[in-house]
N, C-alpha and C positions, 0 to 999 in steps of 0.2 A: 753346675749351678753356682759354685763359688766364683767362677770366672765371670758369669753374668752379673752377679751381685757386686763384685769388685768394679766391673765396668760401669755399672750404674752409680756407685759411690764416687768414682773418679769423675764421671760426667757431671754429677750434681755438685761436687766440690769445686770443679773448675768453672762451672757456669754461675756460681754464686756472685751476686753483685755486692759491692760494698754497701753496707746498710747501717742504720742508726739503732743503737741499743741504749736503753736508759733504765734506771731504777725508778719505779713508780709505786703508788699505793693501790692495793687491792682490798676490797671489803668482802667479807663473808657474813651473810645475815641468815639467821636460823628462825624460820617463821612458818606460818600456814599459807595456803593458797590465797585466802581472803586478805590477810595482811600484806602479802607480797603484792597483790594487786593495788592496794592502798599505797604502798611504798613506791611502786612504779609510777603511779599517778602523781605523787608528791614530787618525785624527782623530775618528772616532766614539767610540772607547774613551776619548778625552780630553774627551768631551762638547762638541766644537767643532761648531757649526752652520755649514754652508756656505750663505751667504746669496745667493750668485750664482756662476755658473761657466760656462765653456764649454771644450770639448775640440776640438783640431784636430791635424792631422798636421804635423810640422815636421822635415824632414830625417830621415825614417825613424824618428822618435820621436814620442811623443805630447806635445803641449803642453797642460797642464792649467792653466787660469787660473781663480783663484777668490778669493773674499772670505769671510772668516769674520766671524761676529757674530750678534747676536740683535736682533729688533725694531728695525731701523734704527739699531742702536748697535753700534759696533765698539770693544770695550774693549782697552786696551793689554795686558791679560792674555791675551786671545784671540790677539793678534798675537804676543806673546812666546812663548806655548806653541807656536803653529804654527811660528814661526821655529826654535825649539829642536827640534821634531820633524823638520823638514826637515834641519837640520844634523846631528843625531844619526844620522839614517838616510842621510846622505851624498847627499841629493838635490841635483841641480844645479837652482838656482832663482834667479829674479829677484824683487825686491820693488820695487814702484813705488807712487806716490801717484796715486789716481784720485778723481774726483768722483762721489759717489752722490747722486742726486736721489730723495728719498722722496716719493711722492705717491699719493693714493688714485685718481687718474684720469690715466693716462698716454696716453690716446687722442690721437694726433697730436703728443705732446710730442717724441718722438724726431726726427721730421722737422722740427718747428718749431725745436727747439734746435740740431739739426745744421746747419740752414741758417744760423742766426745764428753758431754757433761757427766754421764754416769761413771766415767773413769775416775773422777776425783770428787764428785758431789752426789748428794742424795737429791733426786728430782721427785718432788711430791706431786706435781701436776704440770701439765702444759695444755694450752688451748689456743685457738685462733680468734683474733678480734675482727671487728667489722671491716677494717681497712686492710685485711690480709696480714696484720701484725701477728707475731707469735709471742705468747706469754709463757714464761717459765717461772714456776714457783719451786724454789730449791731451799736447801738448808742454809745457803750463804749467798744472798743476792750480789754482794760485792765481787766475790770470786766468780760467780756466774757471768756477771757483766764483763769481767776480764777475759774469761774463756771465749765468750761469744764475740767480743771485739777482736780477739786474736784469730778467730776463725774467718772473720769477714775479709 
């Protein structure tokens, strides 16, 4: 079994294309279903694209984690508009820096990168965006970016 696993890892690491990674802003909103629906409508009304997201339950509230942006780019305008919407509507939210890896081929990348990242970093979360990008939330986005770029 180890032989097969090693063969898979070698195949995945050798077939990885050079990709782009960047540090971007991720928002986490703690709310109810009703207010989440309102937030989604407001983001849409302001022409903000949600490039990646996940929803989970957190202490009887929903935790909606998302990234705004277009075509692997997150503008400061998108971030500022989103931040203002959240503040104006009095949402409880957190804002953190994460690493987004934009790639045309993410087959095996999540496992490959995760295995490398956990050697030196604490990985809090990872998920896939709408364009196949991979989002890594870690203890140190700058170091994560360096590791991911070295693996490319």
